[in-house]
C-alpha positions as CSV (number, residue, x, y, z in Angstrom):
1,X,-17.5,2.3,7.0
2,X,-19.5,2.8,3.8
3,X,-22.7,3.5,5.9
4,X,-20.9,6.5,7.6
5,X,-20.2,8.2,4.3
6,X,-23.9,9.0,3.4
7,X,-24.5,10.2,6.9
8,X,-21.5,12.5,6.7
9,X,-22.8,13.8,3.4
10,X,-26.2,14.7,4.9
11,X,-24.6,16.7,7.7
12,X,-22.8,19.0,5.3
13,X,-24.6,22.1,3.7
14,X,-23.8,20.6,0.3
15,X,-25.6,17.4,1.2
16,X,-28.7,19.3,2.3
17,X,-28.6,21.3,-0.9
18,X,-28.5,18.2,-3.1
19,X,-31.3,16.6,-1.1
20,X,-33.4,19.8,-1.5
21,X,-32.8,20.0,-5.3
22,X,-33.7,16.3,-5.7
23,X,-36.9,16.8,-3.6
24,X,-37.9,19.8,-5.7
25,X,-37.3,17.9,-8.9
26,X,-39.3,14.9,-7.8
27,X,-42.1,16.6,-5.9
28,X,-42.0,20.2,-7.1
29,X,-45.5,20.2,-8.8
30,X,-47.1,18.8,-5.7
31,X,-45.4,20.9,-3.0
32,X,-47.9,23.8,-3.0
33,X,-50.8,21.4,-2.5
34,X,-49.0,19.6,0.2
35,X,-48.1,22.8,2.0
36,X,-51.7,24.1,1.7
37,X,-53.1,20.9,3.1
38,X,-50.5,20.9,5.9
39,X,-51.5,24.5,6.8
40,X,-55.2,23.7,6.8
41,X,-54.6,20.7,9.0
42,X,-52.6,22.7,11.5
43,X,-55.4,25.3,11.6
44,X,-58.1,22.7,12.2
45,X,-56.0,21.2,14.9
46,X,-55.6,24.5,16.7
47,X,-59.3,25.2,16.3
48,X,-60.0,21.8,17.8
49,X,-57.7,22.5,20.8
50,X,-59.4,25.9,21.4
51,X,-63.0,24.6,20.9
52,X,-62.4,21.3,22.7
53,X,-63.9,21.9,26.1
54,X,-66.8,24.1,24.8
55,X,-67.6,21.7,22.0
56,X,-67.6,18.8,24.4
57,X,-70.0,20.5,26.7
58,X,-72.3,21.5,23.9
59,X,-72.2,18.0,22.5
60,X,-73.1,16.5,25.9
61,X,-76.0,19.0,26.3
62,X,-77.3,18.1,22.8
63,X,-77.0,14.4,23.5
64,X,-78.9,14.6,26.7
65,X,-81.6,16.8,25.1
66,X,-82.0,14.3,22.2
67,X,-82.2,11.4,24.7
68,X,-84.9,13.1,26.7
69,X,-86.9,13.8,23.5
70,X,-86.5,10.2,22.2
71,X,-87.2,8.5,25.5
72,X,-90.3,6.3,25.1
73,X,-93.0,6.7,27.7
74,X,-93.6,3.5,29.7
75,X,-96.7,1.6,28.5
76,X,-99.3,0.6,31.0
77,X,-99.5,-3.1,31.5
78,X,-102.8,-4.6,30.3
79,X,-102.3,-7.6,32.7
80,X,-103.4,-7.1,36.3
81,X,-100.2,-7.8,38.2
82,X,-102.0,-8.4,41.5
83,X,-103.9,-11.4,40.1
84,X,-100.9,-13.1,38.6
């Protein structure tokens, strides 16, 4: 029965106000930085969703181009394969 008391406290507006005040007292100085980082993360996520297919295609093209440029040319064999 004692476990139900804290849950009932959180469901009331007074409970949420107490939790908010405690959170502000404990983390008040860090909240602007946390909110800023959260906003930047959300923006980067949205950019990633919008640029996903185009960025993937560009990356595939760049990878194929670099593979073609780095592909070694086959060396000619110095051993005559017909005599071996």
